C-alpha positions as protocol buffer text, in pm:
chain_id: "A"
residue {
  index: 1
  type: MET
  ca { x: 6719 y: -18656 z: 8585 }
}
residue {
  index: 2
  type: SER
  ca { x: 6629 y: -18874 z: 8290 }
}
residue {
  index: 3
  type: PHE
  ca { x: 6390 y: -19160 z: 8242 }
}
residue {
  index: 4
  type: GLN
  ca { x: 6450 y: -19173 z: 7868 }
}
residue {
  index: 5
  type: ASN
  ca { x: 6331 y: -19508 z: 7731 }
}
residue {
  index: 6
  type: LYS
  ca { x: 6272 y: -19645 z: 8081 }
}
residue {
  index: 7
  type: VAL
  ca { x: 5961 y: -19859 z: 8111 }
}
residue {
  index: 8
  type: VAL
  ca { x: 5746 y: -19716 z: 8391 }
}
residue {
  index: 9
  type: TRP
  ca { x: 5427 y: -19889 z: 8509 }
}
residue {
  index: 10
  type: ILE
  ca { x: 5186 y: -19670 z: 8709 }
}
residue {
  index: 11
  type: THR
  ca { x: 4877 y: -19805 z: 8883 }
}
residue {
  index: 12
  type: GLY
  ca { x: 4589 y: -19574 z: 8968 }
}
residue {
  index: 13
  type: ALA
  ca { x: 4691 y: -19372 z: 8663 }
}
residue {
  index: 14
  type: SER
  ca { x: 4351 y: -19241 z: 8553 }
}
residue {
  index: 15
  type: SER
  ca { x: 4337 y: -18941 z: 8787 }
}
residue {
  index: 16
  type: GLY
  ca { x: 4512 y: -18742 z: 9057 }
}
residue {
  index: 17
  type: ILE
  ca { x: 4868 y: -18830 z: 9153 }
}
residue {
  index: 18
  type: GLY
  ca { x: 4892 y: -19122 z: 8909 }
}
residue {
  index: 19
  type: GLU
  ca { x: 4771 y: -18911 z: 8617 }
}
residue {
  index: 20
  type: HIS
  ca { x: 5022 y: -18635 z: 8681 }
}
residue {
  index: 21
  type: LEU
  ca { x: 5304 y: -18880 z: 8738 }
}
residue {
  index: 22
  type: ALA
  ca { x: 5223 y: -19018 z: 8392 }
}
residue {
  index: 23
  type: TYR
  ca { x: 5259 y: -18672 z: 8237 }
}
residue {
  index: 24
  type: ALA
  ca { x: 5582 y: -18608 z: 8423 }
}
residue {
  index: 25
  type: PHE
  ca { x: 5740 y: -18940 z: 8324 }
}
residue {
  index: 26
  type: ALA
  ca { x: 5622 y: -18895 z: 7962 }
}
residue {
  index: 27
  type: THR
  ca { x: 5794 y: -18556 z: 7947 }
}
residue {
  index: 28
  type: GLN
  ca { x: 6114 y: -18731 z: 8054 }
}
residue {
  index: 29
  type: GLY
  ca { x: 6088 y: -18973 z: 7762 }
}
residue {
  index: 30
  type: ALA
  ca { x: 5969 y: -19278 z: 7953 }
}
residue {
  index: 31
  type: ARG
  ca { x: 5769 y: -19559 z: 7796 }
}
residue {
  index: 32
  type: LEU
  ca { x: 5455 y: -19593 z: 8001 }
}
residue {
  index: 33
  type: ILE
  ca { x: 5219 y: -19864 z: 8115 }
}
residue {
  index: 34
  type: LEU
  ca { x: 4910 y: -19710 z: 8271 }
}
residue {
  index: 35
  type: SER
  ca { x: 4660 y: -19906 z: 8478 }
}
residue {
  index: 36
  type: SER
  ca { x: 4338 y: -19834 z: 8664 }
}
residue {
  index: 37
  type: ARG
  ca { x: 3980 y: -19961 z: 8663 }
}
residue {
  index: 38
  type: ASN
  ca { x: 3858 y: -19671 z: 8446 }
}
residue {
  index: 39
  type: GLU
  ca { x: 3957 y: -19742 z: 8085 }
}
residue {
  index: 40
  type: ALA
  ca { x: 3788 y: -19429 z: 7946 }
}
residue {
  index: 41
  type: GLU
  ca { x: 3988 y: -19206 z: 8180 }
}
residue {
  index: 42
  type: LEU
  ca { x: 4307 y: -19394 z: 8095 }
}
residue {
  index: 43
  type: GLU
  ca { x: 4243 y: -19313 z: 7729 }
}
residue {
  index: 44
  type: ARG
  ca { x: 4210 y: -18945 z: 7822 }
}
residue {
  index: 45
  type: VAL
  ca { x: 4540 y: -18951 z: 8010 }
}
residue {
  index: 46
  type: LYS
  ca { x: 4714 y: -19129 z: 7723 }
}
residue {
  index: 47
  type: LYS
  ca { x: 4603 y: -18862 z: 7475 }
}
residue {
  index: 48
  type: ARG
  ca { x: 4753 y: -18592 z: 7697 }
}
residue {
  index: 49
  type: CYS
  ca { x: 5088 y: -18767 z: 7731 }
}
residue {
  index: 50
  type: THR
  ca { x: 5388 y: -18664 z: 7524 }
}
residue {
  index: 51
  type: ALA
  ca { x: 5473 y: -18935 z: 7269 }
}
residue {
  index: 52
  type: ALA
  ca { x: 5142 y: -19113 z: 7328 }
}
residue {
  index: 53
  type: ALA
  ca { x: 5250 y: -19399 z: 7099 }
}
residue {
  index: 54
  type: GLN
  ca { x: 5480 y: -19508 z: 7384 }
}
residue {
  index: 55
  type: VAL
  ca { x: 5187 y: -19560 z: 7621 }
}
residue {
  index: 56
  type: LEU
  ca { x: 5031 y: -19901 z: 7683 }
}
residue {
  index: 57
  type: LEU
  ca { x: 4698 y: -19910 z: 7863 }
}
residue {
  index: 58
  type: LEU
  ca { x: 4627 y: -20211 z: 8085 }
}
residue {
  index: 59
  type: PRO
  ca { x: 4294 y: -20165 z: 8267 }
}
residue {
  index: 60
  type: LEU
  ca { x: 4328 y: -20339 z: 8601 }
}
residue {
  index: 61
  type: ASP
  ca { x: 4175 y: -20363 z: 8947 }
}
residue {
  index: 62
  type: VAL
  ca { x: 4470 y: -20440 z: 9175 }
}
residue {
  index: 63
  type: ALA
  ca { x: 4232 y: -20599 z: 9428 }
}
residue {
  index: 64
  type: GLN
  ca { x: 4153 y: -20869 z: 9169 }
}
residue {
  index: 65
  type: PHE
  ca { x: 4481 y: -21039 z: 9248 }
}
residue {
  index: 66
  type: GLY
  ca { x: 4438 y: -21325 z: 9005 }
}
residue {
  index: 67
  type: THR
  ca { x: 4431 y: -21092 z: 8704 }
}
residue {
  index: 68
  type: ILE
  ca { x: 4770 y: -20935 z: 8775 }
}
residue {
  index: 69
  type: PRO
  ca { x: 4999 y: -21208 z: 8628 }
}
residue {
  index: 70
  type: GLU
  ca { x: 4821 y: -21184 z: 8290 }
}
residue {
  index: 71
  type: ALA
  ca { x: 4869 y: -20807 z: 8294 }
}
residue {
  index: 72
  type: VAL
  ca { x: 5240 y: -20855 z: 8360 }
}
residue {
  index: 73
  type: GLN
  ca { x: 5260 y: -21091 z: 8061 }
}
residue {
  index: 74
  type: LYS
  ca { x: 5098 y: -20828 z: 7838 }
}
residue {
  index: 75
  type: ALA
  ca { x: 5333 y: -20560 z: 7969 }
}
residue {
  index: 76
  type: THR
  ca { x: 5644 y: -20763 z: 7903 }
}
residue {
  index: 77
  type: ALA
  ca { x: 5518 y: -20874 z: 7562 }
}
residue {
  index: 78
  type: GLN
  ca { x: 5499 y: -20506 z: 7467 }
}
residue {
  index: 79
  type: PHE
  ca { x: 5815 y: -20369 z: 7629 }
}
residue {
  index: 80
  type: GLY
  ca { x: 6020 y: -20668 z: 7743 }
}
residue {
  index: 81
  type: GLN
  ca { x: 6097 y: -20527 z: 8087 }
}
residue {
  index: 82
  type: ILE
  ca { x: 5975 y: -20311 z: 8374 }
}
residue {
  index: 83
  type: ASP
  ca { x: 6227 y: -20056 z: 8499 }
}
residue {
  index: 84
  type: VAL
  ca { x: 6008 y: -19867 z: 8747 }
}
residue {
  index: 85
  type: LEU
  ca { x: 5687 y: -19988 z: 8912 }
}
residue {
  index: 86
  type: VAL
  ca { x: 5484 y: -19708 z: 9071 }
}
residue {
  index: 87
  type: ASN
  ca { x: 5229 y: -19854 z: 9312 }
}
residue {
  index: 88
  type: ASN
  ca { x: 4982 y: -19569 z: 9332 }
}
residue {
  index: 89
  type: ALA
  ca { x: 4637 y: -19732 z: 9325 }
}
residue {
  index: 90
  type: GLY
  ca { x: 4452 y: -19666 z: 9646 }
}
residue {
  index: 91
  type: ILE
  ca { x: 4130 y: -19566 z: 9819 }
}
residue {
  index: 92
  type: SER
  ca { x: 4069 y: -19356 z: 10128 }
}
residue {
  index: 93
  type: GLN
  ca { x: 3812 y: -19356 z: 10408 }
}
residue {
  index: 94
  type: ARG
  ca { x: 3585 y: -19111 z: 10590 }
}
residue {
  index: 95
  type: ALA
  ca { x: 3421 y: -19287 z: 10885 }
}
residue {
  index: 96
  type: LEU
  ca { x: 3488 y: -19372 z: 11247 }
}
residue {
  index: 97
  type: ALA
  ca { x: 3613 y: -19726 z: 11313 }
}
residue {
  index: 98
  type: ALA
  ca { x: 3302 y: -19805 z: 11518 }
}
residue {
  index: 99
  type: ASP
  ca { x: 3080 y: -19696 z: 11230 }
}
residue {
  index: 100
  type: SER
  ca { x: 3266 y: -19881 z: 10954 }
}
residue {
  index: 101
  type: ALA
  ca { x: 3158 y: -20221 z: 10831 }
}
residue {
  index: 102
  type: PHE
  ca { x: 3431 y: -20484 z: 10835 }
}
residue {
  index: 103
  type: GLU
  ca { x: 3386 y: -20517 z: 10458 }
}
residue {
  index: 104
  type: VAL
  ca { x: 3505 y: -20156 z: 10424 }
}
residue {
  index: 105
  type: ASP
  ca { x: 3821 y: -20233 z: 10621 }
}
residue {
  index: 106
  type: GLN
  ca { x: 3877 y: -20538 z: 10404 }
}
residue {
  index: 107
  type: ARG
  ca { x: 3827 y: -20348 z: 10078 }
}
residue {
  index: 108
  type: ILE
  ca { x: 4073 y: -20078 z: 10179 }
}
residue {
  index: 109
  type: MET
  ca { x: 4336 y: -20332 z: 10281 }
}
residue {
  index: 110
  type: ASP
  ca { x: 4281 y: -20531 z: 9961 }
}
residue {
  index: 111
  type: VAL
  ca { x: 4338 y: -20227 z: 9741 }
}
residue {
  index: 112
  type: ASN
  ca { x: 4598 y: -20027 z: 9932 }
}
residue {
  index: 113
  type: PHE
  ca { x: 4811 y: -20300 z: 10084 }
}
residue {
  index: 114
  type: LEU
  ca { x: 4749 y: -20643 z: 9932 }
}
residue {
  index: 115
  type: GLY
  ca { x: 4699 y: -20504 z: 9581 }
}
residue {
  index: 116
  type: THR
  ca { x: 5033 y: -20326 z: 9607 }
}
residue {
  index: 117
  type: VAL
  ca { x: 5201 y: -20640 z: 9737 }
}
residue {
  index: 118
  type: ALA
  ca { x: 5044 y: -20850 z: 9460 }
}
residue {
  index: 119
  type: MET
  ca { x: 5163 y: -20607 z: 9190 }
}
residue {
  index: 120
  type: THR
  ca { x: 5511 y: -20600 z: 9336 }
}
residue {
  index: 121
  type: LYS
  ca { x: 5541 y: -20978 z: 9367 }
}
residue {
  index: 122
  type: ALA
  ca { x: 5429 y: -21020 z: 9006 }
}
residue {
  index: 123
  type: VAL
  ca { x: 5687 y: -20772 z: 8873 }
}
residue {
  index: 124
  type: LEU
  ca { x: 5973 y: -20848 z: 9113 }
}
residue {
  index: 125
  type: PRO
  ca { x: 6095 y: -21168 z: 8939 }
}
residue {
  index: 126
  type: LEU
  ca { x: 6156 y: -20965 z: 8622 }
}
residue {
  index: 127
  type: MET
  ca { x: 6369 y: -20718 z: 8814 }
}
residue {
  index: 128
  type: LEU
  ca { x: 6555 y: -20991 z: 8998 }
}
residue {
  index: 129
  type: ALA
  ca { x: 6639 y: -21162 z: 8668 }
}
residue {
  index: 130
  type: ARG
  ca { x: 6782 y: -20838 z: 8528 }
}
residue {
  index: 131
  type: ARG
  ca { x: 6937 y: -20731 z: 8860 }
}
residue {
  index: 132
  type: SER
  ca { x: 6788 y: -20390 z: 8804 }
}
residue {
  index: 133
  type: GLY
  ca { x: 6474 y: -20196 z: 8885 }
}
residue {
  index: 134
  type: GLN
  ca { x: 6297 y: -19958 z: 9118 }
}
residue {
  index: 135
  type: ILE
  ca { x: 5976 y: -20005 z: 9313 }
}
residue {
  index: 136
  type: VAL
  ca { x: 5797 y: -19686 z: 9412 }
}
residue {
  index: 137
  type: VAL
  ca { x: 5519 y: -19694 z: 9672 }
}
residue {
  index: 138
  type: ILE
  ca { x: 5276 y: -19406 z: 9724 }
}
residue {
  index: 139
  type: SER
  ca { x: 5206 y: -19416 z: 10095 }
}
residue {
  index: 140
  type: SER
  ca { x: 5076 y: -19115 z: 10290 }
}
residue {
  index: 141
  type: VAL
  ca { x: 5139 y: -18904 z: 10596 }
}
residue {
  index: 142
  type: MET
  ca { x: 4877 y: -19146 z: 10735 }
}
residue {
  index: 143
  type: GLY
  ca { x: 5146 y: -19412 z: 10699 }
}
residue {
  index: 144
  type: LYS
  ca { x: 5317 y: -19234 z: 10987 }
}
residue {
  index: 145
  type: VAL
  ca { x: 5030 y: -19084 z: 11186 }
}
residue {
  index: 146
  type: GLY
  ca { x: 4673 y: -19203 z: 11245 }
}
residue {
  index: 147
  type: PHE
  ca { x: 4384 y: -18953 z: 11231 }
}
residue {
  index: 148
  type: PRO
  ca { x: 4017 y: -18993 z: 11329 }
}
residue {
  index: 149
  type: GLY
  ca { x: 3803 y: -19135 z: 11050 }
}
residue {
  index: 150
  type: ARG
  ca { x: 4097 y: -19307 z: 10876 }
}
residue {
  index: 151
  type: SER
  ca { x: 4148 y: -19625 z: 11077 }
}
residue {
  index: 152
  type: ALA
  ca { x: 4167 y: -19877 z: 10791 }
}
residue {
  index: 153
  type: TYR
  ca { x: 4333 y: -19627 z: 10556 }
}
residue {
  index: 154
  type: ALA
  ca { x: 4606 y: -19549 z: 10811 }
}
residue {
  index: 155
  type: ALA
  ca { x: 4647 y: -19921 z: 10882 }
}
residue {
  index: 156
  type: SER
  ca { x: 4692 y: -19998 z: 10512 }
}
residue {
  index: 157
  type: LYS
  ca { x: 4955 y: -19727 z: 10474 }
}
residue {
  index: 158
  type: HIS
  ca { x: 5139 y: -19828 z: 10791 }
}
residue {
  index: 159
  type: ALA
  ca { x: 5147 y: -20184 z: 10654 }
}
residue {
  index: 160
  type: LEU
  ca { x: 5313 y: -20064 z: 10334 }
}
residue {
  index: 161
  type: HIS
  ca { x: 5604 y: -19924 z: 10533 }
}
residue {
  index: 162
  type: GLY
  ca { x: 5658 y: -20250 z: 10719 }
}
residue {
  index: 163
  type: PHE
  ca { x: 5651 y: -20458 z: 10404 }
}
residue {
  index: 164
  type: PHE
  ca { x: 5857 y: -20235 z: 10177 }
}
residue {
  index: 165
  type: ASP
  ca { x: 6118 y: -20136 z: 10435 }
}
residue {
  index: 166
  type: THR
  ca { x: 6179 y: -20508 z: 10472 }
}
residue {
  index: 167
  type: LEU
  ca { x: 6177 y: -20571 z: 10097 }
}
residue {
  index: 168
  type: ARG
  ca { x: 6428 y: -20291 z: 10046 }
}
residue {
  index: 169
  type: ALA
  ca { x: 6678 y: -20470 z: 10268 }
}
residue {
  index: 170
  type: GLU
  ca { x: 6612 y: -20803 z: 10097 }
}
residue {
  index: 171
  type: VAL
  ca { x: 6664 y: -20684 z: 9738 }
}
residue {
  index: 172
  type: PHE
  ca { x: 6944 y: -20434 z: 9791 }
}
residue {
  index: 173
  type: ARG
  ca { x: 7212 y: -20681 z: 9686 }
}
residue {
  index: 174
  type: HIS
  ca { x: 7022 y: -20738 z: 9360 }
}
residue {
  index: 175
  type: ASN
  ca { x: 7050 y: -20368 z: 9270 }
}
residue {
  index: 176
  type: ILE
  ca { x: 6676 y: -20310 z: 9313 }
}
residue {
  index: 177
  type: LYS
  ca { x: 6573 y: -19986 z: 9482 }
}
residue {
  index: 178
  type: VAL
  ca { x: 6262 y: -19922 z: 9691 }
}
residue {
  index: 179
  type: THR
  ca { x: 6129 y: -19567 z: 9732 }
}
residue {
  index: 180
  type: ILE
  ca { x: 5835 y: -19479 z: 9958 }
}
residue {
  index: 181
  type: LEU
  ca { x: 5667 y: -19143 z: 9899 }
}
residue {
  index: 182
  type: CYS
  ca { x: 5443 y: -18997 z: 10169 }
}
residue {
  index: 183
  type: PRO
  ca { x: 5210 y: -18726 z: 10034 }
}
residue {
  index: 184
  type: GLY
  ca { x: 5036 y: -18481 z: 10259 }
}
residue {
  index: 185
  type: TYR
  ca { x: 4737 y: -18296 z: 10117 }
}
residue {
  index: 186
  type: VAL
  ca { x: 4735 y: -18303 z: 9736 }
}
residue {
  index: 187
  type: GLN
  ca { x: 4463 y: -18159 z: 9512 }
}
residue {
  index: 188
  type: THR
  ca { x: 4299 y: -18482 z: 9392 }
}
residue {
  index: 189
  type: ASN
  ca { x: 3963 y: -18656 z: 9423 }
}
residue {
  index: 190
  type: VAL
  ca { x: 4087 y: -18882 z: 9702 }
}
residue {
  index: 191
  type: THR
  ca { x: 3833 y: -18750 z: 9953 }
}
residue {
  index: 192
  type: VAL
  ca { x: 3553 y: -18754 z: 9694 }
}
residue {
  index: 193
  type: ASN
  ca { x: 3617 y: -19122 z: 9619 }
}
residue {
  index: 194
  type: ALA
  ca { x: 3675 y: -19220 z: 9982 }
}
residue {
  index: 195
  type: LEU
  ca { x: 3453 y: -19485 z: 10140 }
}
residue {
  index: 196
  type: LYS
  ca { x: 3201 y: -19406 z: 10412 }
}
residue {
  index: 197
  type: GLY
  ca { x: 3122 y: -19655 z: 10685 }
}
residue {
  index: 198
  type: ASP
  ca { x: 2867 y: -19841 z: 10476 }
}
residue {
  index: 199
  type: GLY
  ca { x: 3101 y: -19864 z: 10176 }
}
residue {
  index: 200
  type: SER
  ca { x: 2930 y: -19592 z: 9975 }
}
residue {
  index: 201
  type: LYS
  ca { x: 3123 y: -19312 z: 9807 }
}
residue {
  index: 202
  type: ASN
  ca { x: 3190 y: -19000 z: 10016 }
}
residue {
  index: 203
  type: ASN
  ca { x: 3127 y: -18754 z: 9728 }
}
residue {
  index: 204
  type: VAL
  ca { x: 3267 y: -18461 z: 9927 }
}
residue {
  index: 205
  type: MET
  ca { x: 3587 y: -18268 z: 9859 }
}
residue {
  index: 206
  type: ALA
  ca { x: 3759 y: -18200 z: 10192 }
}
residue {
  index: 207
  type: GLU
  ca { x: 3878 y: -17844 z: 10243 }
}
residue {
  index: 208
  type: GLU
  ca { x: 4232 y: -17948 z: 10330 }
}
residue {
  index: 209
  type: THR
  ca { x: 4252 y: -18148 z: 10005 }
}
residue {
  index: 210
  type: ARG
  ca { x: 4116 y: -17857 z: 9803 }
}
residue {
  index: 211
  type: ASN
  ca { x: 4386 y: -17638 z: 9957 }
}
residue {
  index: 212
  type: GLY
  ca { x: 4665 y: -17892 z: 9916 }
}
residue {
  index: 213
  type: ILE
  ca { x: 4954 y: -17876 z: 9674 }
}
residue {
  index: 214
  type: PRO
  ca { x: 4864 y: -17919 z: 9304 }
}
residue {
  index: 215
  type: ALA
  ca { x: 4908 y: -18273 z: 9172 }
}
residue {
  index: 216
  type: ASP
  ca { x: 5152 y: -18159 z: 8903 }
}
residue {
  index: 217
  type: VAL
  ca { x: 5372 y: -17995 z: 9168 }
}
residue {
  index: 218
  type: PHE
  ca { x: 5369 y: -18320 z: 9366 }
}
residue {
  index: 219
  type: ALA
  ca { x: 5462 y: -18516 z: 9053 }
}
residue {
  index: 220
  type: ALA
  ca { x: 5756 y: -18290 z: 8970 }
}
residue {
  index: 221
  type: LYS
  ca { x: 5894 y: -18328 z: 9323 }
}
residue {
  index: 222
  type: ALA
  ca { x: 5829 y: -18702 z: 9318 }
}
residue {
  index: 223
  type: LEU
  ca { x: 6028 y: -18753 z: 8997 }
}
residue {
  index: 224
  type: ARG
  ca { x: 6333 y: -18583 z: 9146 }
}
residue {
  index: 225
  type: ILE
  ca { x: 6312 y: -18808 z: 9450 }
}
residue {
  index: 226
  type: ILE
  ca { x: 6264 y: -19122 z: 9240 }
}
residue {
  index: 227
  type: ALA
  ca { x: 6555 y: -19027 z: 9016 }
}
residue {
  index: 228
  type: ALA
  ca { x: 6774 y: -18979 z: 9323 }
}
residue {
  index: 229
  type: GLU
  ca { x: 6665 y: -19326 z: 9442 }
}
residue {
  index: 230
  type: LYS
  ca { x: 6588 y: -19198 z: 9790 }
}
residue {
  index: 231
  type: GLU
  ca { x: 6448 y: -19451 z: 10033 }
}
residue {
  index: 232
  type: GLU
  ca { x: 6165 y: -19233 z: 10164 }
}
residue {
  index: 233
  type: ALA
  ca { x: 6037 y: -18876 z: 10137 }
}
residue {
  index: 234
  type: LEU
  ca { x: 5755 y: -18659 z: 10262 }
}
residue {
  index: 235
  type: ILE
  ca { x: 5587 y: -18425 z: 10010 }
}
residue {
  index: 236
  type: GLY
  ca { x: 5330 y: -18171 z: 10117 }
}
residue {
  index: 237
  type: GLY
  ca { x: 5276 y: -17861 z: 10328 }
}
residue {
  index: 238
  type: LYS
  ca { x: 5249 y: -17777 z: 10696 }
}
residue {
  index: 239
  type: GLU
  ca { x: 5059 y: -18101 z: 10763 }
}
residue {
  index: 240
  type: LEU
  ca { x: 5395 y: -18281 z: 10743 }
}
residue {
  index: 241
  type: LEU
  ca { x: 5472 y: -18132 z: 11084 }
}
residue {
  index: 242
  type: GLY
  ca { x: 5250 y: -18405 z: 11230 }
}
residue {
  index: 243
  type: VAL
  ca { x: 5513 y: -18666 z: 11142 }
}
residue {
  index: 244
  type: TYR
  ca { x: 5777 y: -18483 z: 11344 }
}
residue {
  index: 245
  type: LEU
  ca { x: 5540 y: -18422 z: 11635 }
}
residue {
  index: 246
  type: LYS
  ca { x: 5468 y: -18797 z: 11639 }
}
residue {
  index: 247
  type: ARG
  ca { x: 5839 y: -18871 z: 11649 }
}
residue {
  index: 248
  type: PHE
  ca { x: 5952 y: -18620 z: 11910 }
}
residue {
  index: 249
  type: ILE
  ca { x: 5649 y: -18509 z: 12117 }
}
residue {
  index: 250
  type: PRO
  ca { x: 5375 y: -18766 z: 12054 }
}
residue {
  index: 251
  type: GLY
  ca { x: 5166 y: -18655 z: 12350 }
}
residue {
  index: 252
  type: VAL
  ca { x: 5117 y: -18311 z: 12195 }
}
residue {
  index: 253
  type: LEU
  ca { x: 5008 y: -18467 z: 11867 }
}
residue {
  index: 254
  type: SER
  ca { x: 4762 y: -18695 z: 12048 }
}
residue {
  index: 255
  type: ARG
  ca { x: 4594 y: -18394 z: 12209 }
}
residue {
  index: 256
  type: ILE
  ca { x: 4570 y: -18221 z: 11871 }
}
residue {
  index: 257
  type: ILE
  ca { x: 4421 y: -18509 z: 11673 }
}
residue {
  index: 258
  type: ARG
  ca { x: 4167 y: -18597 z: 11942 }
}
residue {
  index: 259
  type: LYS
  ca { x: 3997 y: -18266 z: 11861 }
}
residue {
  index: 260
  type: ARG
  ca { x: 3976 y: -18326 z: 11487 }
}
residue {
  index: 261
  type: GLU
  ca { x: 3644 y: -18388 z: 11320 }
}
residue {
  index: 262
  type: VAL
  ca { x: 3596 y: -18662 z: 11062 }
}
residue {
  index: 263
  type: GLY
  ca { x: 3591 y: -18491 z: 10721 }
}
């Protein structure tokens, strides 16, 4: 596994999965472009990366679609190409569908789905021109299974699978790979930053997230999967069993998730 001198662009890179993917790619000798809305935290991540001089920071809100083409221009002016795009930016949810304002649904779809599509469509022409590249999408177990309190979040992740499974087939002949990673519970602030029904921040760390796999362990596994150019992979613990229950005995899973509390 080597990403030596590869140009890797990671969105949502200021914390959690994105942050630890940055460290993992840096260790492999990649040249990094790191984006998120939090420039101060991006600076912190850059300082902790090996060979920090090979890190370009591009603060960016992927839901501000019109700003993405300018960011791509800055990225290519610095490095000339994008070898790997890691679409990691995202936001979760902690509220019942009936208690969630439509604006919350819209915000989650804008960030998780449309922001990812906008980033990909802005970078894809560069990869098509070079007939080379890899697009990595951070989905979720919720991209396979819906749980109470995650209606818009699950919808956004399900949408990613539909779009990028299709894109994979369309760009295969151009030597462009598409990899979808589906994390289970990972020790990040995803539940802290999740949106409640009124759009306010949840500010609570869920127990299952606290007990999830460490983000650096996830990143190490993710890099091996990306290097192998796998189409899709699940990374997590026993919660991944839900995906197989959904596939083979969905009625059992339905009875289980109906009893779950929103948290």
